[in-house]
C-alpha positions in Angstrom: -68.7 -4.6 89.9 -69.9 -7.0 87.5 -73.1 -6.2 85.6 -76.5 -8.2 86.1 -76.3 -10.1 83.0 -72.8 -11.6 83.8 -73.8 -12.1 87.7 -77.3 -14.2 86.3 -75.2 -16.1 84.0 -73.1 -17.1 86.7 -75.9 -17.9 89.7 -77.2 -20.2 86.7 -74.4 -22.1 86.2 -73.6 -22.3 90.2 -77.0 -23.6 90.7 -76.4 -26.3 87.5 -73.5 -27.4 89.8 -75.1 -27.6 93.0 -77.8 -30.1 91.4 -75.1 -32.0 90.2 -73.1 -32.4 93.8 -76.9 -33.0 95.4 -77.9 -36.0 93.3 -74.3 -37.1 93.5 -74.2 -37.2 97.2 -77.6 -38.9 97.4 -75.9 -41.4 94.9 -73.3 -42.2 97.6 -75.9 -42.4 100.6 -77.5 -45.2 98.5 -74.3 -46.5 97.7 -72.5 -46.0 101.0 -75.2 -48.3 102.6 -74.5 -51.0 100.8 -70.9 -51.3 101.1 -71.1 -50.7 104.5 -73.7 -54.0 104.7 -71.1 -56.3 102.5 -68.3 -54.8 104.6 -70.5 -56.3 107.7 -71.2 -59.7 106.2 -67.5 -60.3 104.6 -66.3 -60.4 108.3 -67.8 -63.2 109.6 -66.3 -65.6 107.1 -62.8 -64.1 108.0 -62.9 -64.7 111.8 -64.2 -68.4 111.0 -61.3 -69.3 108.8 -59.1 -67.4 111.5 -60.2 -69.9 114.0 -60.2 -72.7 112.3 -56.5 -72.0 110.8 -55.2 -71.3 114.4 -56.4 -74.7 116.0 -54.8 -76.4 113.2 -51.3 -74.9 113.4 -51.7 -75.5 117.1 -52.8 -79.3 116.5 -49.8 -79.4 114.0 -46.8 -78.2 115.6 -44.4 -80.0 113.6 -45.1 -77.9 110.2 -45.0 -74.4 109.6 -46.6 -72.7 106.5 -44.8 -70.4 104.4 -47.3 -67.8 105.7 -46.2 -68.1 109.4 -42.8 -68.2 108.9 -40.7 -65.1 109.8 -37.9 -63.8 108.0 -35.3 -61.1 109.5 -33.2 -60.1 106.8 -35.5 -58.0 104.3 -34.2 -57.7 100.8 -37.3 -57.5 99.0 -41.1 -56.5 100.1 -44.2 -56.2 98.2 -46.7 -53.7 98.8 -50.6 -54.1 98.1 -52.3 -50.6 97.2 -55.8 -50.6 97.5 -57.5 -47.2 96.0 -60.7 -46.3 94.3 -61.4 -46.3 90.6 -63.2 -42.9 90.8 -62.4 -39.4 92.5 -64.5 -37.0 93.9 -64.3 -38.4 97.8 -62.5 -35.8 99.5 -58.7 -36.4 100.5 -58.9 -40.3 101.3 -57.1 -41.5 98.2 -54.2 -38.7 98.9 -54.0 -40.0 102.6 -53.4 -43.6 101.5 -51.0 -42.8 99.0 -48.9 -40.9 101.5 -48.7 -43.4 103.8 -47.4 -45.6 101.0 -45.3 -43.0 99.7 -43.6 -42.6 103.0 -43.1 -46.7 103.1 -41.7 -47.0 100.4 -39.0 -44.1 101.2 -38.3 -45.6 104.0 -37.3 -48.8 102.9 -35.6 -47.6 99.6 -32.9 -45.6 102.2 -32.6 -49.0 103.9 -31.8 -50.6 100.9 -35.0 -52.9 100.3 -36.6 -53.4 97.0 -40.0 -52.9 96.6 -42.5 -54.6 94.2 -46.2 -53.0 94.0 -49.5 -54.0 93.0 -52.3 -51.7 93.0 -56.1 -52.4 93.0 -57.9 -49.5 92.3 -57.3 -46.8 89.0 -56.2 -44.1 91.1 -53.8 -46.1 92.8 -52.1 -47.7 89.7 -52.0 -44.0 88.1 -50.1 -43.0 91.2 -47.8 -46.2 91.4 -47.1 -45.7 87.6 -46.3 -41.3 88.0 -43.6 -42.3 90.7 -41.8 -44.5 88.8 -42.5 -48.1 91.2 -42.4 -51.2 89.9 -45.4 -52.5 89.0 -46.2 -56.1 88.9 -49.6 -56.3 89.0 -52.8 -54.4 89.3 -56.6 -54.7 88.7 -59.1 -51.4 88.0 -62.9 -50.8 87.3 -63.8 -53.4 90.2 -67.2 -51.7 90.1 -70.0 -51.3 93.1 -69.5 -54.8 94.2 -66.4 -56.5 94.3 -65.8 -59.8 93.3 -62.8 -62.0 94.7 -62.3 -63.6 91.7 -61.6 -60.9 90.0 -58.7 -59.5 92.2 -57.3 -62.8 93.2 -55.1 -63.0 90.1 -53.1 -60.2 90.6 -53.2 -60.4 94.9 -51.9 -64.2 94.1 -48.4 -63.0 92.3 -47.6 -61.6 95.5 -48.8 -64.1 97.4 -46.5 -66.9 95.0 -43.9 -64.8 95.6 -43.6 -64.7 99.0 -44.7 -68.2 99.2 -41.5 -69.3 96.7 -38.7 -66.5 99.0 -38.7 -64.1 95.9 -40.3 -61.6 98.4 -39.4 -61.3 102.7 -42.7 -59.2 103.5 -46.2 -58.1 102.4 -47.7 -54.9 103.2 -51.8 -53.8 102.6 -52.5 -50.3 102.4 -56.1 -49.5 102.3 -58.8 -47.3 103.8 -60.3 -48.5 107.3 -64.0 -47.2 107.7 -64.7 -45.9 111.4 -67.9 -44.4 110.8 -69.4 -42.4 108.3 -68.0 -38.9 109.0 -64.2 -40.0 110.2 -61.8 -43.0 107.8 -57.8 -43.8 108.4 -55.6 -44.8 106.0 -54.0 -48.1 107.2 -50.9 -49.7 106.1 -50.1 -53.2 107.6 -48.5 -55.9 107.3 -49.8 -58.9 105.4 -47.3 -61.6 105.8 -45.8 -63.3 107.3 -49.2 -63.3 109.5 -48.4 -62.4 113.2 -49.0 -65.1 115.7 -50.9 -62.5 117.7 -53.6 -61.5 114.8 -54.1 -65.3 113.7 -54.4 -66.2 117.8 -57.0 -63.1 118.1 -59.8 -65.7 119.0 -58.1 -68.9 120.0 -59.6 -70.9 122.6 -57.6 -72.2 125.8 -58.7 -76.0 124.9 -57.7 -77.7 121.3 -59.6 -79.4 118.9 -59.4 -82.8 117.4 -59.9 -83.4 113.4 -60.3 -85.8 110.6 -58.2 -84.5 107.8 -59.2 -85.2 104.1 -56.8 -85.7 102.4 -54.0 -84.5 105.2 -53.6 -81.7 107.8 -50.9 -80.2 105.5 -53.0 -79.9 102.4 -55.9 -78.8 104.9 -53.9 -76.1 106.6 -52.1 -74.8 103.2 -55.4 -74.2 101.7 -56.8 -73.0 104.9 -54.3 -70.2 105.5 -54.6 -69.2 101.7 -58.2 -68.4 101.8 -57.5 -66.5 105.2 -55.3 -64.0 103.2 -57.7 -64.0 100.3 -60.4 -62.6 102.9 -58.0 -60.3 104.6 -57.4 -58.9 101.4 -61.4 -59.0 100.3 -62.2 -57.3 103.6 -59.5 -54.5 102.9 -61.3 -53.7 99.7 -64.9 -53.6 101.2 -63.6 -51.4 103.5 -61.8 -48.9 101.4 -65.2 -48.9 99.1 -67.1 -48.4 102.1 -64.9 -45.3 103.0 -64.8 -44.2 99.8 -68.6 -44.1 99.2 -68.5 -42.5 102.9 -65.9 -39.8 101.8 -68.0 -38.8 98.3 -71.2 -38.1 100.3 -69.5 -35.7 102.8 -67.1 -34.3 100.2 -70.7 -33.6 97.4 -72.8 -32.5 101.1 -70.0 -29.6 101.5 -69.9 -29.0 97.7 -73.7 -28.5 97.9 -73.9 -26.2 100.9 -70.4 -24.2 99.5 -72.3 -23.7 96.3 -75.7 -22.5 98.2 -73.4 -19.9 99.9 -71.9 -19.2 96.4 -75.2 -18.5 95.5 -76.4 -15.6 98.1 -73.4 -14.2 97.6 -74.0 -13.4 94.0 -77.5 -12.9 94.3 -76.7 -10.3 96.6 -74.3 -8.5 94.3 -77.2 -9.0 91.7 -79.4 -7.2 94.0 -76.8 -4.5 94.6 -76.0 -4.2 91.0 -79.8 -4.1 90.0 -80.4 -1.4 92.6 -77.7 0.3 91.3 -78.9 0.9 88.1 -82.1 1.6 89.2 -81.0 4.9 91.3 -79.0 5.6 88.4 -82.0 5.9 85.7 -84.2 7.6 88.8 -81.0 10.2 88.5 -80.7 10.6 85.1 -84.7 11.2 85.1 -84.3 13.6 87.8 -81.5 15.3 86.6 -83.3 15.8 83.1 -86.4 17.1 84.6 -84.8 19.6 86.5 -82.8 21.2 83.9 -86.4 20.9 81.4 
C-alpha cells in the first residue's frame, strides 16, 4: 500500500484536474447556448432561399442549372469534412471521421477518385495522415463561424462541380439532435436533389419580374443556397461540439470525484494502519519494560 504522503499528493493532483474539468464544463455550457441560438437563427434564411429557388426553377423549366444536373457515371467526387478545431469533446470527431473513412474506402473500391476539403483542424490533420487528396482547408474558425472565411475553400469544390471536374459533392458533419445526442451525417450536397429543393414548395406558382434576367437570378440564388447549407452544417457541428464537450467534461468531473473518494479511503486506511502500528510498538515496549 502506498504511503500517506504519496496518496495526499495524488488526491491534490486529481482535485486540481477536477477544478479544470469543472471550469471547462461551465464554459462549454455557456458557449452551447450561443451556438444553439446561432444554429436556429441560420435556418430561416436557408428555408427562404430554398423556397424562392424552387419556384424560380419551376417557372423556368427550359434552363437547368449545373447544381441540379444529375450525372450517372461518377469518375471523381468531392467530400467536404466538417470537424472541430479542438479536442476534449468525446467521440464527436471520431464518429464523423469513421463515416468519412468508410465512404472513402467505398469510393476507392469502386474506382472513383476523391478530393477533399477540410473545415476544422481535426479533420485536416486526419485527412493529411491518411494521405487523402486535400485541395483546400480552413481551420481556427473560432466560436463564431463567418461565411466569408470558409466560403473560399468550399468554392473550390463548387466550381469544380460546375466545371464538370467532379461528378458529386458530399458533406460530412455532426448533426445536433439535443444536448445529449449528436449524430454523424454524410449526405450529398451536389447535385441538389429535387426532393430537398421542393421540400416546402406550394401547389401554385409565382410570377416574377427578373433583374437582370431569370438565369442570372437563379444562378445566384442556388449558389447562396448551397453556401447556406454549408454554413448550416458548420453551425450544427459547433453546437454539437459544445454539447459533447460539456457532457464529456461533466463525466470527467464525476469520475475525478469518484477517484478522490477512493484515494481518500485509501489514505484513511494507510493512516489508520500507521497509528495502529505505532500503538502496537508502544504497547509492546511498555510490556517488555
